[in-house]
C-alpha positions, -999 to +999 in steps of 0.1 A: -363+337-181-356+374-177-348+398-149-372+396-120-386+362-129-382+334-105-386+297-098-403+291-064-400+259-043-429+242-026-438+258+007-425+241+039-434+247+075-410+256+103-419+272+137-455+275+128-449+295+096-449+287+059-417+294+039-406+291+003-373+296-016-372+320-046-345+316-072-340+343-099-318+329-127-313+363-143-313+384-112-340+400-091-335+435-106-314+451-133-298+477-110-285+448-088-263+434-116-283+410-137-252+389-144-257+373-110-284+349-099-304+359-069-316+336-041-341+344-013-362+328+013-396+343+019-423+342+045-452+325+027-478+328+055-493+357+075-470+369+103-460+400+121-424+406+131-413+370+127-377+367+139-357+340+122-322+328+115-314+314+080-289+293+062-289+289+024-266+263+010-259+256-027-250+219-028-220+206-046-233+177-067-199+163-077-193+146-044-164+169-035-185+185-007-175+220-017-208+236-009-215+273-009-229+283+024-244+315+036-255+313+072-269+334+100-265+306+126-237+313+149-246+349+154-258+362+188-295+361+193-295+398+203-284+409+168-285+378+146-321+371+137-337+388+107-372+402+112-399+396+085-428+419+090-455+405+066-463+378+041-439+380+012-410+395+032-377+381+020-342+375+031-314+365+008-288+376-017-293+397-049-258+388-061-257+352-048-234+338-076-222+348-111-244+331-136-215+323-161-195+306-133-226+288-120-233+272-154-198+256-155-196+247-118-201+214-099-233+229-084-251+223-117-260+187-127-285+177-154-298+213-155-306+211-118-295+230-088-299+216-053-304+242-025-307+233+011-324+257+034-323+258+072-347+281+092-346+288+129-376+307+142-368+326+174-395+324+201-393+350+229-409+353+263-404+377+291-395+367+327-401+389+357-376+391+385-376+361+408-390+368+442-375+338+459-342+320+465-347+284+476-316+262+481-324+227+469-307+199+489-290+170+471-310+138+466-312+117+497-332+088+485-303+065+492-302+076+528-339+068+532-335+033+518-304+028+538-322+038+570-350+014+560-324-014+558-309-005+592-343-004+609-353-039+597-389-028+594-410-045+567-385-071+556-400-100+538-371-121+526-340-136+543-307-148+528-284-172+545-248-166+535-220-186+550-240-191+582-251-155+585-287-143+580-295-110+561-331-097+561-341-075+531-371-062+512-380-081+480-393-051+462-362-031+468-339-059+456-361-065+426-360-028+416-322-027+418-312-060+403-328-080+374-313-111+389-330-106+422-362-097+403-362-130+385-353-149+416-381-133+437-408-125+412-400-144+380-417-176+368-388-197+383-388-178+416-377-194+448-408-208+466-393-205+500-384-168+507-382-174+544-346-182+539-328-183+505-293-198+507-266-180+487-238-203+477-202-195+467-201-161+484-187-149+517-209-132+542-190-098+543-192-096+505-230-102+505-234-076+533-215-051+511-236-059+481-269-053+501-254-021+515-248-008+480-283-018+468-299+003+495-274+032+499-262+033+462-226+039+474-197+017+481-195+009+518-166+021+540-147-011+543-130-001+575-162+010+592-183-019+579-158-047+584-129-033+604-106-038+574-077-014+581-052-026+554-051-017+517-046-053+509-078-064+526-098-036+510-085-046+476-094-082+483-129-071+492-132-049+461-123-080+440-149-102+456-175-074+454-168-069+416-176-106+410-207-103+431-219-072+412-214-090+379-234-120+393-264-098+402-261-075+372-254-044+392-235-024+365-229+007+386-214-013+414-192-033+390-178-001+375-172+014+409-152-017+419-133-016+386-123+020+392-113+013+428-091-017+417-075+005+389-064+029+416-050+001+439-028-019+416+000-034+436+026-062+433+010-088+455-026-084+442-022-074+405-022-109+391-054-120+408-070-086+398-059-093+362-075-127+363-107-112+377-107-085+349-104-112+323-132-133+337-156-104+341-147-085+309-134-054+327-114-040+297-099-009+313-089-028+345-073-055+324-052-029+305-040-012+337-029-045+351-011-057+320+008-024+317+017-025+354+030-061+353+050-055+321+071-027+336+107-040+340+108-030+377+076-050+384+077-081+362+099-104+382+083-095+416+048-102+402+059-135+387+070-147+422+035-142+437+010-170+442-015-149+423+006-152+391+005-190+394-033-187+396-034-164+366-014-189+345-037-217+355-071-199+352-064-175+322-037-189+299-046-165+270-038-135+292-001-147+295+002-143+257-012-108+259+013-101+288+042-113+266+031-088+239+031-060+265+066-071+277+078-072+241+067-036+237+089-027+266+118-046+252+118-071+280+119-104+260+148-116+282+129-112+314+105-140+307+131-163+292+154-158+321+127-165+347+116-197+331+152-209+325+166-204+359+151-219+391+175-200+413+160-166+409+171-138+432+143-139+459+154-106+475+124-083+470+134-056+494+154-037+470+131-038+440+116-007+425+078-007+417+057+019+400+030+019+427+030+011+464+031-025+476+011-039+505 
């Protein structure tokens, strides 16, 4: 085409300004070594002191992803942006690539070059010094709803659970749980909201569930129910996880899962594993399987009533447990336990990974 002659792209708009790419196959000027192609991006609309960051990429069209990239991005905003003062101002490279190398490269395909351009227009504003310092308190919406529950004011629905009555607010329950929403406001809603009976749930569990719905935190088991043993707290967390799944309270379900992961113990791990399998708690299930499969824990866990329940309620889990045991090289532990009814019942001297209760 000749030195100084170019091919221009269509204009495109970024940051409120028009831009265009200019490609000089024979170089922009003779004094800048016309053996190289030149590549520039230009401001194609009116503008004064437009600050911008640029990235020009010559695309590898062979599929090898060996692109040639020249980028301003990554530079500090104090010194990185280039200032274009008027329409036609350019930024780019006079010696972008040697023409002879370009003609035999993977950048050229069917007499076509593919160039990708990124533009970041820098917008600036000035802030004066702040004349105030206001400390913002944390959110206390849960405390407000919790106090509302404790006051008993405005309740419009009652639940009977295992002989106990719990008064609540329909709108609060519906906002927190899609199951309660369907039960209280859906097309198949309960007609008698004076007293809705809840089956298959113990009263303390439902009380803890309602506590979470209003307060958005797990209740203090000892303070709420007088449970002062880790075993009792673990048992409550198990029941509460099942209740959370029943009423589609995902945050509560995850909180219970995390609590149970922390409290894995010999006498509760089997029932926790069954619960994890039934309610698709993947991480809790993995923690339980790894704990049981440890050589120092396996025999003790298999002697618990919970392990019998696990075998009856979740047979596939036993297969997974065998796989974990096999990884630990404990094939003989299972075989020995099933082949000998006179197992050593002395559990006082066993070693366990975590505490027992």
